[in-house]
C-alpha positions as CSV (number, residue, x, y, z in Angstrom):
1,M,121.3,-58.0,47.3
2,L,121.1,-61.5,48.8
3,R,120.4,-60.1,52.2
4,R,117.5,-58.0,50.8
5,L,116.1,-61.0,49.0
6,F,116.3,-63.1,52.2
7,L,114.4,-60.4,54.1
8,F,111.8,-60.2,51.5
9,V,111.2,-63.9,51.4
10,S,111.1,-64.1,55.2
11,L,108.5,-61.3,55.4
12,F,106.4,-63.0,52.7
13,V,106.4,-66.3,54.7
14,V,105.4,-64.5,57.9
15,L,102.6,-62.8,56.2
16,A,101.4,-66.0,54.5
17,V,101.4,-67.9,57.8
18,T,99.6,-65.1,59.7
19,S,97.0,-64.9,57.0
20,S,96.4,-68.6,57.1
21,L,96.1,-68.6,60.9
22,A,93.7,-65.7,60.8
23,G,91.6,-67.6,58.2
24,R,91.4,-70.6,60.5
25,V,90.3,-68.5,63.4
26,T,87.6,-66.9,61.3
27,T,86.2,-70.1,60.0
28,S,86.5,-72.2,63.2
29,Q,85.4,-69.5,65.7
30,Q,82.8,-67.0,64.5
31,R,80.5,-64.7,66.5
32,Q,77.1,-64.6,64.9
33,L,76.0,-61.0,65.7
34,P,72.3,-60.5,66.1
35,R,70.5,-58.6,63.4
36,G,69.0,-55.2,64.0
37,Q,65.3,-54.4,63.7
38,I,65.7,-51.9,60.9
39,A,63.1,-52.3,58.2
40,E,64.6,-53.4,54.9
41,L,62.7,-51.3,52.4
42,G,65.2,-51.3,49.5
43,R,64.9,-47.5,49.4
44,P,65.5,-44.5,51.7
45,T,62.9,-44.2,54.5
46,E,60.1,-41.7,54.3
47,K,58.2,-39.9,57.1
48,S,55.1,-41.8,56.2
49,D,56.8,-45.2,56.7
50,E,55.6,-47.2,59.7
51,V,58.0,-48.0,62.5
52,P,58.3,-51.8,62.8
53,V,56.8,-53.4,65.9
54,F,59.6,-54.3,68.4
55,D,60.4,-58.0,68.4
56,Y,61.1,-59.0,72.0
57,E,62.2,-62.5,71.3
58,Q,64.7,-61.4,68.7
59,Y,66.3,-58.9,71.0
60,F,66.3,-59.8,74.7
61,P,66.7,-63.6,75.2
62,G,70.2,-64.5,76.3
63,Q,72.7,-63.4,78.9
64,W,73.7,-59.7,79.4
65,H,76.5,-58.3,81.5
66,F,75.9,-55.0,83.2
67,E,77.6,-52.3,85.2
68,W,75.7,-49.6,87.0
69,R,77.0,-46.9,89.4
70,V,74.2,-45.7,91.8
71,P,74.0,-43.1,94.5
72,E,73.1,-44.0,98.1
73,S,69.3,-44.4,98.5
74,P,66.8,-46.4,100.5
75,L,67.6,-49.3,98.1
76,G,71.1,-49.5,99.4
77,P,74.5,-47.8,99.7
78,G,76.1,-46.0,96.7
79,G,78.6,-47.7,94.5
80,T,79.0,-49.8,91.4
81,L,76.6,-52.8,90.7
82,T,77.9,-55.5,88.3
83,G,76.6,-58.8,87.2
84,T,74.4,-60.6,84.6
85,E,70.8,-60.6,83.7
86,T,69.6,-63.7,81.8
87,F,66.4,-63.4,79.8
88,A,64.5,-66.5,78.9
89,G,61.9,-67.2,76.3
90,G,58.3,-67.3,77.4
91,E,54.8,-68.2,76.5
92,G,52.6,-65.8,74.6
93,N,53.2,-62.3,76.0
94,F,55.0,-63.3,79.2
95,F,58.7,-63.8,79.7
96,T,61.2,-64.1,82.7
97,S,64.6,-63.0,83.6
98,R,67.1,-63.6,86.5
99,T,69.6,-61.1,87.6
100,E,72.7,-62.2,89.6
101,G,74.7,-59.2,90.8
102,D,77.2,-57.9,93.3
103,G,77.5,-54.4,94.8
104,P,78.5,-52.4,97.9
105,A,76.0,-54.4,100.1
106,G,77.1,-57.8,98.7
107,P,75.6,-60.2,96.2
108,F,72.0,-60.0,95.3
109,T,69.5,-61.7,92.9
110,I,66.4,-60.4,91.1
111,E,63.6,-62.6,89.7
112,S,61.5,-60.8,87.1
113,V,58.3,-61.5,85.1
114,I,57.9,-59.4,82.0
115,A,54.7,-58.8,80.0
116,Y,55.0,-57.3,76.5
117,Q,51.9,-56.4,74.6
118,A,53.3,-55.9,71.1
119,E,50.0,-54.8,69.6
120,N,49.7,-52.0,72.2
121,R,53.5,-51.4,72.4
122,T,53.6,-51.6,76.2
123,F,55.7,-53.3,78.8
124,A,55.1,-54.3,82.4
125,R,57.7,-55.8,84.7
126,W,57.4,-57.3,88.2
127,E,60.6,-57.8,90.2
128,R,61.4,-59.6,93.5
129,D,64.7,-58.4,94.8
130,S,66.7,-60.4,97.3
131,R,67.7,-57.1,99.0
132,G,64.2,-57.0,100.5
133,F,61.8,-55.3,98.2
134,E,59.5,-55.9,95.2
135,M,58.4,-53.5,92.5
136,L,56.1,-53.2,89.5
137,H,56.9,-51.0,86.7
138,A,55.1,-50.4,83.3
139,G,55.2,-48.1,80.3
140,P,55.2,-47.8,76.5
141,I,57.9,-48.5,74.0
142,G,58.6,-46.2,71.1
143,G,61.0,-46.4,68.1
144,D,62.1,-44.9,64.9
145,L,63.0,-46.0,61.4
146,G,66.6,-46.2,62.2
147,G,66.0,-49.2,64.4
148,F,66.4,-47.4,67.8
149,Y,63.8,-48.2,70.5
150,T,63.2,-46.8,74.0
151,I,61.1,-48.2,76.8
152,H,59.7,-45.7,79.3
153,Y,59.1,-47.4,82.6
154,E,57.6,-46.0,85.8
155,T,57.2,-47.9,89.1
156,A,54.2,-47.9,91.3
157,P,55.1,-46.5,94.8
158,F,56.7,-49.1,97.1
159,T,58.1,-49.0,100.6
160,V,61.7,-49.8,101.5
161,A,63.1,-49.2,105.0
162,G,60.1,-47.2,106.0
163,Q,60.4,-44.8,103.0
164,Q,58.2,-44.6,99.9
165,V,60.1,-44.9,96.7
166,K,59.2,-44.4,93.0
167,L,61.5,-45.0,90.0
168,R,61.5,-43.9,86.4
169,Y,63.6,-45.7,83.8
170,R,64.4,-44.9,80.3
171,T,65.8,-48.0,78.6
172,R,67.5,-47.1,75.3
173,L,68.1,-50.1,73.0
174,V,71.0,-48.5,71.2
175,S,72.2,-51.6,69.2
176,P,71.4,-55.3,68.9
177,V,74.0,-56.1,71.6
178,N,73.9,-53.0,73.9
179,Y,71.3,-51.1,75.8
180,K,71.4,-48.4,78.4
181,I,69.1,-47.7,81.4
182,E,68.8,-44.1,82.6
183,A,67.1,-44.0,86.0
184,R,65.7,-41.4,88.3
185,I,64.4,-41.9,91.9
186,S,61.9,-40.1,94.1
187,V,61.8,-40.7,97.9
188,D,58.8,-39.8,100.1
189,G,57.2,-37.8,97.4
190,G,60.3,-35.7,96.7
191,P,61.5,-34.6,93.2
192,F,62.9,-37.2,90.9
193,L,66.7,-37.2,91.1
194,N,69.4,-38.9,89.1
195,F,69.8,-42.6,90.0
196,G,72.7,-43.4,87.6
197,S,72.9,-45.2,84.3
198,G,73.4,-48.8,83.7
199,W,75.1,-50.3,80.6
200,F,74.1,-53.8,79.4
201,Q,76.1,-55.8,76.9
202,K,74.9,-59.1,75.4
203,D,77.1,-62.2,75.4
204,I,77.5,-63.5,71.9
205,P,78.4,-67.2,71.8
206,V,81.3,-68.3,69.6
207,E,80.1,-70.7,66.9
208,T,82.5,-73.5,66.0
209,G,82.8,-74.5,62.4
210,R,85.2,-76.1,60.0
């Protein structure tokens, strides 16, 4: 009987200490997750409801880690690209980002200027890639009442290693902290073929409290 009582008291003490420590971690280190862009209507959505205009500055600014497996192409050897893209705030409709990555051909950087016309729901993006090429891509953004948005990009033709390249991207903003890029590539006027998918995850800073 005494042994059972001792075990019960010991278990109670362990649970109490664990709960206390967990409480301290929760209050002293909290990750403030970004809010989604779902309209708060206070009722079920209807077909006639208008999809909210995408808020760029609520979604993109910050650092995102990515991983993207690509096939061999004029842009470089096949393999896995990893790194970060850091989006900065901007002025008016213009924003910037910097990508620092590594891949089969070694480290690379990309400097980007992004234009977002919210009223027209269109994006344009110009990139200068340290691997030796530049590209301009543009397209519309669409969404639904569930808060999911997709950007449809297509590049103007550009030349790399003597070959003409065009890319099509479908950027799916699947959550406030994750998005996926599905890409297709055309070389020298050929058909658009799969160019892999890249997953991006946002860094959420830990907020320190009491």
